[in-house]
Backbone bond lengths (Angstrom), bond angles and torsions (degrees), N, CA, C in turn:
res aa  C-N    CA-C-N  psi(-1)  N-CA   C-N-CA  omega(-1)  CA-C   N-CA-C  phi
1 M - - - 1.463 - - 1.528 109.70 -
2 P 1.322 118.07 130.42 1.464 119.16 174.77 1.528 110.65 -63.05
3 E 1.336 116.31 131.44 1.458 121.82 178.38 1.520 108.57 -106.14
4 L 1.317 116.83 -172.67 1.472 119.52 -173.67 1.532 113.45 -51.62
5 P 1.342 119.86 -49.21 1.472 118.19 -179.32 1.523 113.56 -60.43
6 E 1.345 116.65 -37.28 1.462 119.49 178.70 1.532 110.80 -68.06
7 V 1.339 115.95 -41.82 1.459 119.73 -179.63 1.530 110.40 -66.88
8 E 1.324 117.06 -37.79 1.461 120.17 177.15 1.527 110.80 -64.59
9 T 1.317 116.40 -37.48 1.465 120.16 177.44 1.522 111.14 -67.50
10 V 1.337 116.87 -39.78 1.464 120.92 174.90 1.531 109.73 -60.47
11 R 1.327 115.98 -44.93 1.476 120.64 179.94 1.529 110.90 -56.41
12 K 1.315 116.40 -48.28 1.470 120.41 -178.76 1.527 110.81 -62.86
13 G 1.339 116.06 -41.23 1.461 119.32 179.51 1.517 112.11 -65.02
14 L 1.343 116.41 -44.22 1.456 120.37 179.69 1.525 111.72 -65.18
15 L 1.318 116.00 -38.38 1.464 119.86 178.93 1.526 110.35 -59.52
16 H 1.319 115.38 -41.33 1.469 121.31 178.56 1.531 111.21 -65.60
17 L 1.341 116.23 -35.01 1.464 120.51 -172.43 1.529 114.55 -88.85
18 V 1.339 118.51 -37.36 1.471 118.95 -168.48 1.528 115.10 -125.58
19 K 1.321 119.17 -1.49 1.463 119.01 177.86 1.535 109.56 -60.30
20 G 1.344 115.80 133.38 1.455 121.11 179.25 1.513 114.18 90.00
21 K 1.326 117.41 -6.94 1.470 120.08 179.79 1.532 110.28 -82.42
22 T 1.330 115.07 147.92 1.469 122.04 -178.14 1.523 109.78 -112.20
23 I 1.305 116.24 135.25 1.473 121.65 -177.02 1.528 111.57 -80.20
24 E 1.313 114.74 130.99 1.469 121.57 175.20 1.522 110.68 -93.89
25 S 1.332 115.84 -39.84 1.465 120.43 178.66 1.528 108.84 -162.04
26 V 1.337 114.81 162.62 1.465 121.63 178.49 1.523 108.68 -130.37
27 E 1.326 116.23 131.31 1.461 121.55 175.66 1.525 108.47 -110.15
28 V 1.333 116.60 130.50 1.461 121.58 177.94 1.527 107.89 -115.70
29 R 1.321 116.26 115.42 1.468 120.78 -176.27 1.530 112.44 -99.98
30 W 1.328 117.51 -17.70 1.459 121.57 176.24 1.522 107.29 -132.69
31 P 1.325 118.18 97.09 1.460 122.70 -170.33 1.528 115.27 -55.87
32 R 1.338 118.21 -30.39 1.460 119.70 -175.63 1.529 113.42 -66.64
33 I 1.330 115.93 -17.42 1.465 119.22 176.52 1.536 109.97 -62.00
34 I 1.322 116.70 -33.49 1.467 121.57 -177.39 1.526 108.52 -89.03
35 E 1.308 116.24 108.20 1.465 121.21 -178.42 1.523 111.40 -74.64
36 S 1.329 116.03 -42.66 1.471 121.34 175.58 1.527 108.27 -168.48
37 P 1.336 117.62 154.42 1.467 129.16 -1.05 1.538 110.44 -78.27
38 E 1.320 117.56 -160.35 1.471 122.08 175.19 1.529 109.45 -56.01
39 I 1.331 115.76 150.59 1.469 120.72 -175.44 1.529 112.06 -52.84
40 E 1.324 116.96 -48.26 1.463 120.24 -177.03 1.530 110.90 -62.99
41 T 1.321 116.73 -39.09 1.463 120.75 178.77 1.519 110.77 -67.84
42 F 1.327 116.54 -41.94 1.467 122.45 176.52 1.527 109.96 -55.80
43 Q 1.321 115.89 -49.70 1.461 120.60 -178.22 1.529 111.27 -65.46
44 R 1.312 116.37 -46.62 1.468 120.75 -177.12 1.530 111.76 -64.75
45 N 1.327 117.12 -41.99 1.467 120.43 -177.61 1.524 113.36 -65.39
46 L 1.322 117.08 -26.04 1.463 119.64 -177.70 1.536 114.02 -86.45
47 V 1.300 117.24 -12.81 1.471 119.46 178.65 1.531 109.97 -63.24
48 N 1.333 115.93 132.22 1.476 124.47 -178.85 1.525 114.21 69.17
49 Q 1.333 116.67 12.29 1.465 120.64 175.86 1.530 109.55 -87.55
50 T 1.329 115.82 136.86 1.466 121.68 179.95 1.525 110.28 -104.02
51 I 1.319 116.74 137.27 1.464 121.50 176.95 1.529 108.31 -76.83
52 E 1.328 116.22 108.25 1.468 121.12 -177.66 1.520 112.15 -89.67
53 D 1.336 116.64 -26.94 1.463 120.71 -178.31 1.522 107.60 -167.46
54 I 1.321 116.36 162.97 1.462 121.89 171.07 1.516 106.92 -132.63
55 Q 1.317 116.20 120.76 1.452 121.97 -177.50 1.525 109.71 -114.38
56 R 1.318 116.16 176.12 1.466 120.94 178.67 1.522 108.87 -139.94
57 R 1.313 116.70 139.83 1.459 122.58 170.74 1.509 106.61 -133.48
58 G 1.354 117.16 114.59 1.453 119.83 -172.40 1.515 109.34 58.72
59 K 1.328 116.50 -125.00 1.461 120.85 179.11 1.531 112.20 -100.66
60 F 1.336 117.27 10.62 1.458 122.01 178.09 1.527 110.70 -93.10
61 L 1.334 116.57 134.08 1.459 121.65 169.32 1.523 107.89 -91.17
62 I 1.335 116.42 140.39 1.461 120.67 178.69 1.524 108.74 -124.38
63 F 1.329 115.81 108.08 1.461 121.37 177.05 1.525 107.78 -83.64
64 K 1.326 116.86 120.16 1.460 121.41 -178.91 1.530 108.45 -95.37
65 F 1.343 115.80 102.43 1.455 121.19 177.58 1.535 110.39 -91.88
66 T 1.297 116.11 176.35 1.467 121.82 -178.96 1.526 111.46 -53.84
67 N 1.330 116.61 -46.27 1.471 120.31 -175.46 1.520 114.31 -124.94
68 F 1.328 117.08 1.33 1.468 120.04 -176.36 1.522 111.04 -141.10
69 D 1.328 115.12 160.65 1.465 122.88 166.18 1.520 107.09 -110.02
70 M 1.327 117.83 131.84 1.456 120.71 173.37 1.522 108.11 -110.72
71 I 1.327 115.03 117.05 1.465 121.86 179.73 1.517 108.13 -92.54
72 S 1.322 116.30 128.51 1.461 121.39 -177.68 1.522 109.42 -127.70
73 H 1.328 116.02 125.27 1.465 121.08 175.51 1.523 107.41 -115.40
74 L 1.332 116.24 123.39 1.461 121.68 -174.30 1.526 112.94 -78.47
75 R 1.329 116.76 -18.41 1.468 122.36 -177.71 1.531 110.43 51.72
76 M 1.341 116.70 -130.36 1.466 119.97 -171.00 1.526 113.82 -72.66
77 E 1.338 117.04 -52.00 1.468 118.48 -170.94 1.518 113.48 -139.96
78 G 1.322 117.26 25.28 1.451 119.34 178.39 1.520 111.90 -68.32
79 K 1.326 116.23 142.04 1.467 121.39 -179.72 1.523 109.69 -144.46
80 Y 1.309 116.17 148.46 1.460 121.79 171.30 1.522 108.31 -106.19
81 E 1.330 115.78 138.73 1.463 121.37 175.76 1.523 108.73 -130.47
82 F 1.303 115.47 137.42 1.464 121.40 -176.84 1.522 110.13 -103.53
83 D 1.328 115.55 131.67 1.470 122.62 177.68 1.532 107.33 -114.48
84 P 1.326 118.44 103.16 1.460 120.36 -173.47 1.518 115.45 -73.39
85 D 1.340 118.58 -21.86 1.470 118.42 -171.92 1.532 113.26 -143.22
86 M 1.331 116.33 39.36 1.469 121.56 173.30 1.525 113.09 59.09
87 Q 1.321 117.14 32.03 1.451 119.01 173.58 1.524 108.02 -74.30
88 D 1.317 116.79 157.50 1.460 120.25 -177.76 1.519 109.56 -82.27
89 M 1.337 115.78 89.98 1.463 121.26 -179.43 1.527 111.56 -108.48
90 L 1.317 117.76 5.44 1.458 121.30 -177.09 1.524 110.57 -69.41
91 D 1.332 116.05 144.69 1.454 120.04 170.65 1.523 108.50 -141.24
92 K 1.311 117.30 -176.66 1.468 120.31 -174.19 1.522 113.02 -67.47
93 H 1.337 116.66 -13.55 1.458 120.44 -179.61 1.531 112.47 -98.58
94 T 1.338 117.37 5.18 1.463 121.29 176.31 1.525 108.41 -84.24
95 H 1.345 116.25 116.44 1.465 120.09 -172.15 1.527 114.50 -113.24
96 V 1.328 117.40 -24.51 1.465 120.73 176.20 1.524 108.05 -137.24
97 I 1.341 116.38 134.85 1.463 121.66 179.98 1.525 108.73 -124.70
98 F 1.322 115.81 123.66 1.464 121.51 175.50 1.519 107.33 -102.71
99 N 1.329 116.64 110.69 1.459 121.72 179.37 1.525 109.13 -92.86
100 F 1.337 116.46 125.09 1.459 121.16 -177.90 1.533 111.04 -96.49
101 T 1.313 115.86 158.76 1.470 121.25 -177.42 1.525 112.51 -66.55
102 D 1.337 118.29 -19.15 1.471 120.53 178.61 1.522 111.79 -91.57
103 H 1.353 116.61 12.10 1.470 124.33 176.93 1.525 114.00 74.19
104 S 1.312 117.39 11.52 1.466 119.41 168.42 1.529 107.57 -90.79
105 R 1.335 116.49 168.16 1.464 120.16 -176.52 1.534 109.99 -142.29
106 L 1.327 115.07 153.48 1.460 121.71 172.98 1.518 107.42 -121.63
107 F 1.342 116.33 124.77 1.458 121.69 -179.95 1.525 110.15 -103.27
108 Y 1.316 116.23 141.20 1.461 119.95 167.45 1.515 107.08 -107.32
109 N 1.337 116.26 115.45 1.463 122.90 -179.74 1.525 109.48 -109.92
110 D 1.317 116.05 142.65 1.461 119.05 -177.40 1.522 108.97 -157.84
111 V 1.334 116.01 106.47 1.465 121.22 -176.93 1.521 111.03 -60.41
112 R 1.331 117.08 -42.46 1.468 120.56 -175.60 1.532 113.77 -92.89
113 K 1.306 116.24 -9.61 1.481 121.72 178.08 1.537 112.75 63.46
114 F 1.336 117.49 27.68 1.458 120.82 -179.05 1.533 112.76 -89.90
115 G 1.328 117.33 -18.16 1.461 120.73 -177.50 1.521 111.84 -63.93
116 R 1.323 116.36 157.25 1.456 121.31 -178.82 1.524 110.89 -138.45
117 M 1.344 115.82 149.75 1.461 123.43 174.92 1.518 109.01 -128.52
118 V 1.320 115.81 141.80 1.460 121.99 178.88 1.518 107.96 -136.40
119 L 1.325 116.70 132.57 1.462 121.03 177.10 1.529 108.44 -106.26
120 V 1.343 115.70 124.34 1.471 120.94 -179.52 1.526 108.67 -128.82
121 P 1.333 117.95 163.49 1.466 119.93 177.19 1.529 111.77 -57.48
122 K 1.313 116.08 154.90 1.467 122.54 -177.52 1.532 111.10 -51.65
123 D 1.335 114.94 132.38 1.469 123.85 174.72 1.524 113.89 67.02
124 E 1.339 117.64 19.74 1.462 119.85 177.71 1.529 112.69 -110.42
125 S 1.337 116.89 13.05 1.466 119.86 -178.50 1.530 111.94 -64.73
126 S 1.339 117.65 -27.55 1.466 120.23 -178.53 1.522 111.76 -66.71
127 Q 1.348 117.69 -16.81 1.458 121.68 -179.63 1.531 112.36 -92.73
128 Y 1.320 117.22 -3.70 1.457 120.78 178.09 1.531 109.24 -64.81
129 K 1.322 117.05 137.18 1.467 121.84 -172.06 1.526 113.29 -54.27
130 G 1.333 117.07 -40.68 1.455 119.96 -178.69 1.517 113.91 -70.64
131 I 1.320 117.26 -24.81 1.469 122.01 -179.32 1.522 111.34 -93.08
132 K 1.320 116.24 -33.87 1.457 122.04 -175.09 1.525 112.70 -58.88
133 Q 1.341 116.94 -33.62 1.456 120.59 -175.00 1.530 113.56 -90.39
134 L 1.318 117.84 0.09 1.460 120.35 -176.96 1.528 112.43 -71.27
135 G 1.328 115.31 145.94 1.450 121.17 172.53 1.517 110.24 -76.07
136 P 1.339 117.76 -176.30 1.465 120.67 -179.19 1.524 112.82 -67.28
137 E 1.313 115.24 156.60 1.460 120.46 172.26 1.536 108.80 -65.06
138 P 1.335 118.36 150.27 1.467 121.43 -176.76 1.534 112.84 -78.65
139 Q 1.319 115.06 59.67 1.467 121.52 -179.28 1.523 109.09 -128.42
140 P 1.315 118.12 142.10 1.463 121.19 -172.68 1.525 114.79 -57.60
141 D 1.326 117.66 -28.03 1.463 119.29 -176.24 1.528 113.79 -78.84
142 V 1.350 117.53 -11.30 1.473 120.08 178.64 1.530 112.84 -130.30
143 F 1.309 118.07 -18.03 1.464 123.78 -179.06 1.528 107.71 -99.46
144 Y 1.335 115.82 91.00 1.462 121.39 -170.92 1.527 111.91 -85.58
145 L 1.319 115.92 131.89 1.462 122.00 -178.15 1.527 111.76 -58.84
146 E 1.329 118.06 -47.54 1.464 121.05 -175.68 1.532 111.43 -61.94
147 T 1.331 117.19 -42.48 1.465 120.85 178.55 1.516 110.67 -64.60
148 F 1.324 116.95 -42.96 1.461 123.14 177.91 1.531 110.35 -58.28
149 Q 1.333 116.42 -47.62 1.460 120.97 -178.98 1.527 111.88 -63.73
150 E 1.308 116.82 -40.65 1.467 120.58 179.79 1.519 111.35 -63.32
151 K 1.316 116.96 -41.17 1.465 120.61 -179.78 1.527 111.64 -69.22
152 L 1.323 117.03 -35.47 1.460 120.11 177.00 1.524 110.89 -64.60
153 K 1.310 117.41 -39.05 1.467 121.79 -179.79 1.522 111.99 -61.70
154 R 1.333 116.69 -27.44 1.459 120.80 -174.75 1.531 113.09 -89.71
155 S 1.328 117.90 2.02 1.465 120.41 -177.14 1.525 112.11 -124.83
156 A 1.339 115.11 132.89 1.459 120.79 175.03 1.528 111.40 -96.30
157 K 1.313 116.65 4.93 1.464 122.23 -179.24 1.526 110.37 -69.43
158 A 1.321 116.96 148.59 1.465 120.78 175.88 1.517 109.49 -58.18
159 I 1.324 116.32 142.69 1.466 120.64 -170.28 1.530 112.73 -64.38
160 K 1.337 118.59 -35.44 1.470 117.79 -177.54 1.528 112.87 -65.24
161 P 1.345 119.88 -55.35 1.478 117.54 178.93 1.518 112.87 -62.88
162 L 1.325 118.01 -28.26 1.461 119.99 177.19 1.529 110.74 -64.44
163 L 1.322 116.60 -41.07 1.471 120.66 178.64 1.527 111.63 -70.89
164 L 1.325 116.61 -29.04 1.462 120.03 -178.26 1.531 113.43 -74.77
165 D 1.339 118.32 -17.19 1.473 118.38 -172.63 1.526 113.83 -81.58
166 Q 1.341 118.45 -0.92 1.470 124.19 170.31 1.534 114.95 75.35
167 K 1.337 118.34 1.44 1.463 119.28 -176.38 1.528 112.97 -92.45
168 L 1.330 117.24 -31.24 1.466 120.61 176.16 1.527 110.80 -73.12
169 V 1.312 114.32 -44.14 1.464 122.91 178.46 1.520 105.82 -157.75
170 T 1.305 117.82 140.26 1.456 119.33 -174.96 1.530 111.65 -95.17
171 G 1.331 115.23 155.48 1.457 120.51 171.88 1.509 115.78 102.20
172 L 1.345 117.15 -8.57 1.455 119.42 -179.29 1.530 110.43 -86.40
173 G 1.318 116.27 120.19 1.451 122.08 172.11 1.518 108.82 -109.54
174 N 1.308 115.82 -170.29 1.461 120.77 -172.66 1.523 113.70 -57.49
175 I 1.326 116.00 -44.79 1.475 119.73 -177.43 1.520 111.11 -61.07
176 Y 1.336 116.14 -50.70 1.457 119.69 -170.04 1.527 112.70 -79.96
177 V 1.343 118.39 -22.05 1.459 119.60 170.77 1.528 109.31 -66.05
178 D 1.334 117.08 -47.08 1.460 119.94 178.03 1.524 111.30 -58.07
179 E 1.313 116.68 -42.06 1.461 119.96 -178.50 1.530 112.35 -68.74
180 A 1.338 116.66 -41.70 1.467 120.24 179.74 1.524 111.04 -66.44
181 L 1.334 117.33 -41.31 1.460 120.42 179.11 1.524 110.98 -66.88
182 W 1.328 117.38 -37.05 1.471 119.29 175.92 1.525 109.72 -63.25
183 E 1.326 116.46 -46.46 1.470 120.23 -178.26 1.531 111.13 -61.76
184 A 1.335 116.96 -37.16 1.467 121.09 -178.63 1.529 112.50 -85.93
185 Q 1.335 117.07 -3.68 1.462 123.58 179.91 1.533 111.86 60.07
186 I 1.338 115.43 49.52 1.461 122.24 -178.83 1.523 109.27 -123.70
187 H 1.333 117.01 131.56 1.459 121.78 178.00 1.528 109.37 -69.91
188 P 1.327 118.25 136.29 1.466 121.04 -175.13 1.531 114.86 -63.52
189 E 1.333 117.89 -19.80 1.469 120.72 -179.83 1.529 113.28 -99.16
190 T 1.306 118.08 4.06 1.460 120.56 177.52 1.531 109.83 -65.37
191 P 1.340 118.33 129.89 1.471 119.37 176.06 1.531 110.47 -60.48
192 A 1.316 116.76 139.32 1.468 120.40 -176.43 1.520 111.93 -56.50
193 N 1.340 117.06 -40.22 1.459 119.47 -176.95 1.532 113.85 -78.09
194 A 1.348 116.55 0.37 1.466 120.10 174.95 1.527 112.09 -92.46
195 L 1.319 116.17 -7.18 1.472 120.11 -179.37 1.525 109.79 -79.26
196 N 1.335 115.68 138.81 1.460 119.05 177.75 1.527 110.78 -88.69
197 E 1.313 116.79 176.67 1.467 121.23 -174.87 1.525 111.97 -61.74
198 S 1.332 116.42 -39.03 1.470 120.02 179.66 1.526 110.85 -64.17
199 E 1.326 117.27 -41.25 1.457 121.35 -178.87 1.526 111.41 -68.72
200 T 1.324 116.86 -41.80 1.472 118.79 179.80 1.520 111.37 -68.67
201 T 1.324 116.86 -32.01 1.471 120.43 175.86 1.523 110.11 -66.28
202 R 1.347 115.83 -44.38 1.468 119.91 177.86 1.521 110.83 -62.44
203 L 1.323 116.44 -41.52 1.463 120.30 -178.47 1.528 111.06 -66.04
204 H 1.302 116.65 -43.42 1.467 121.26 178.11 1.528 110.47 -56.20
205 Q 1.331 116.48 -47.13 1.463 120.55 -179.15 1.527 111.13 -69.53
206 A 1.341 116.56 -36.59 1.467 120.00 -179.79 1.531 111.30 -64.52
207 I 1.333 117.02 -39.67 1.475 120.89 178.19 1.519 109.93 -60.45
208 I 1.322 116.35 -46.77 1.465 120.85 179.73 1.528 110.67 -63.05
209 D 1.335 116.26 -46.44 1.465 121.29 -176.20 1.524 112.36 -65.74
210 V 1.341 116.60 -48.23 1.468 120.98 -176.28 1.522 110.76 -61.70
211 L 1.321 117.14 -47.21 1.461 119.45 -178.14 1.528 111.68 -69.09
212 A 1.325 117.65 -36.00 1.467 119.73 177.54 1.530 110.75 -64.20
213 R 1.327 117.14 -42.10 1.471 120.37 179.05 1.522 110.98 -66.79
214 A 1.338 116.15 -38.68 1.463 119.66 179.64 1.527 111.64 -66.73
215 V 1.336 116.73 -39.55 1.469 120.32 175.96 1.524 109.76 -61.75
216 E 1.306 116.00 -43.45 1.476 120.76 179.60 1.529 111.05 -61.05
217 A 1.340 116.33 -35.99 1.470 121.09 -178.79 1.522 112.79 -83.89
218 G 1.337 116.95 -2.95 1.461 119.74 -179.83 1.507 113.49 83.11
219 G 1.337 116.50 15.25 1.461 120.19 178.19 1.514 112.33 93.23
220 T 1.322 114.86 -174.70 1.461 122.71 -176.95 1.519 109.40 -114.65
221 T 1.312 117.59 126.33 1.456 120.85 178.30 1.522 109.34 -95.73
222 I 1.319 116.07 109.30 1.452 122.38 173.60 1.526 105.66 -112.64
223 R 1.325 116.10 121.20 1.465 121.67 -172.63 1.522 110.61 64.21
224 S 1.351 116.91 -109.38 1.461 117.83 -165.00 1.518 115.54 -118.01
225 Y 1.342 119.34 8.61 1.462 117.36 -173.30 1.526 111.38 -72.31
226 A 1.317 116.17 128.12 1.467 122.50 176.21 1.519 107.81 -130.82
227 N 1.339 116.00 158.67 1.467 119.09 -175.93 1.523 111.51 -85.28
228 A 1.321 116.08 -172.15 1.464 121.17 -174.66 1.524 113.28 -64.84
229 L 1.325 116.38 -18.89 1.460 119.70 178.59 1.531 111.05 -95.03
230 G 1.341 116.05 5.44 1.461 119.81 -179.09 1.508 112.84 78.81
231 E 1.323 117.44 15.38 1.456 121.55 -177.76 1.517 110.54 -101.30
232 A 1.330 116.33 146.07 1.459 121.06 178.08 1.520 109.47 -92.78
233 G 1.334 115.65 145.79 1.463 119.81 175.17 1.522 110.53 -72.21
234 T 1.332 116.18 166.24 1.468 119.73 -175.80 1.525 113.48 -122.19
235 F 1.351 118.22 4.70 1.462 119.33 -175.31 1.529 112.13 -66.66
236 Q 1.357 117.82 -19.26 1.450 119.53 -178.88 1.524 112.35 -59.39
237 V 1.330 117.97 -25.70 1.470 119.97 178.92 1.523 111.38 -74.70
238 S 1.338 117.43 -10.21 1.464 121.44 -178.84 1.518 113.02 -107.99
239 L 1.319 117.88 4.89 1.465 120.40 -177.16 1.528 111.07 -68.43
240 N 1.315 114.75 133.79 1.471 120.52 179.99 1.521 112.95 -101.03
241 A 1.329 117.16 -27.48 1.457 120.35 -176.41 1.528 112.68 -126.60
242 Y 1.339 116.42 -53.67 1.462 119.98 -175.21 1.529 111.09 -59.58
243 G 1.330 116.43 127.86 1.459 121.23 177.43 1.517 114.63 73.61
244 Q 1.334 116.97 9.12 1.469 120.51 -175.64 1.528 112.60 -104.20
245 T 1.307 117.90 26.38 1.462 122.50 -176.74 1.529 112.24 -49.09
246 D 1.339 114.86 128.47 1.482 124.61 177.85 1.526 113.78 72.45
247 L 1.316 117.99 -4.21 1.464 119.84 174.55 1.526 109.14 -83.52
248 P 1.349 118.14 154.05 1.462 119.48 -177.10 1.525 112.88 -68.57
249 C 1.318 116.19 135.72 1.457 121.33 174.21 1.520 108.81 -58.49
250 P 1.332 119.46 129.91 1.471 121.41 -179.17 1.529 113.55 -61.05
251 R 1.344 116.07 -17.74 1.466 119.22 -177.02 1.526 112.39 -92.93
252 C 1.357 117.13 -42.13 1.473 119.24 -172.50 1.523 114.03 -129.42
253 Q 1.334 116.97 -3.78 1.466 123.93 177.84 1.536 114.81 75.61
254 T 1.335 118.35 1.61 1.468 120.28 173.58 1.527 109.04 -68.90
255 P 1.332 119.20 138.50 1.467 120.03 178.78 1.537 112.01 -59.59
256 I 1.312 115.06 135.49 1.468 121.01 177.14 1.536 108.96 -69.29
257 V 1.321 115.92 137.32 1.464 123.05 -178.05 1.525 109.73 -103.84
258 K 1.329 115.40 143.94 1.463 120.08 172.78 1.524 108.94 -114.00
259 T 1.328 115.77 132.65 1.455 121.94 177.15 1.521 108.48 -142.27
260 K 1.327 117.71 -170.66 1.460 121.51 174.62 1.518 109.52 -118.81
261 V 1.316 115.67 131.69 1.456 122.16 175.36 1.529 106.09 -129.38
262 A 1.323 116.81 123.08 1.476 121.71 -177.56 1.529 110.64 51.55
263 Q 1.313 116.33 42.91 1.472 124.05 176.81 1.524 113.77 68.65
264 R 1.312 117.11 12.46 1.471 120.12 -179.79 1.520 110.11 -113.33
265 G 1.343 116.95 136.15 1.451 120.86 173.54 1.523 109.30 -58.24
266 T 1.327 116.53 128.97 1.467 121.36 -170.51 1.519 110.17 -134.67
267 H 1.330 115.80 134.45 1.460 121.74 -176.91 1.524 110.01 -119.90
268 Y 1.338 115.84 135.87 1.465 119.16 179.29 1.525 110.09 -158.88
269 C 1.319 115.75 167.91 1.464 121.93 176.96 1.523 108.31 -99.92
270 P 1.327 118.85 119.68 1.467 120.89 -177.19 1.530 113.69 -68.71
271 T 1.307 117.52 -15.84 1.462 120.80 177.84 1.518 112.05 -91.44
272 C 1.322 116.92 -47.61 1.478 121.54 -178.03 1.526 112.96 -77.44
273 Q 1.322 116.38 -24.95 1.471 120.93 -173.61 1.525 110.24 -119.96
274 K 1.330 115.73 76.14 1.457 121.37 -179.24 1.523 110.70 -77.03
275 R 1.319 114.95 138.33 1.468 119.03 179.58 1.527 111.05 -75.36
276 K 1.318 116.25 138.77 1.463 122.76 176.04 1.528 109.15 -117.81
277 G 1.324 116.05 157.99 1.454 120.68 172.86 1.509 114.23 78.30
């Protein structure tokens, strides 16, 4: 599943490819991709709309059109592909086609068909139910240490699933939670309220650092995920815990262990990341 760094990389690629383009027509081949409004209204409202910007909130892409915001969630395997000159790039997994007035096209492809699009009035994307409940972005200017620590104190939930629910801080998926917890030397099953001030400070900084490095690297390519430019991310070469089962921990050389926490495959070092509570 694309996580925040992958979605941010897609955003940057799409901005380079389609900013300023005007829609001539929209084809919807799998109706369930469009959450709202009705398919015909979705298609009609986008005609003659120009892409002014593409933003991101958590793992949601927000296309800023002349009069609308289009919220796009890629879910498991959603991808955008750009066709600059009407070449036949369609396949059975192409579900939405945005035809531009300059005869270029943007395809939304999704093998599992789990992705969703929603069209809302201009500048109202922040009120969308999936975005409204998100925690702050993992950046120092909005992700405050004191607030983070206070919320951790109020929860007895294991730290990994708590970080995955997107309410404490948004953008952390399975890969980057494992990496942040390894960096902060915290066991994924430790209750949040069992962490001391030093540990929560380390974790706060690790979340910011890990995601910033992953964004810089263009994300992590596991199997086949590539960004809007068809490029694979490179952060996988920097992973310390995720996917490193039985390999030596870079810090202490103990083999990395894989287990399940909240039904998610989880990687950690049994020496560096002792369970508390």
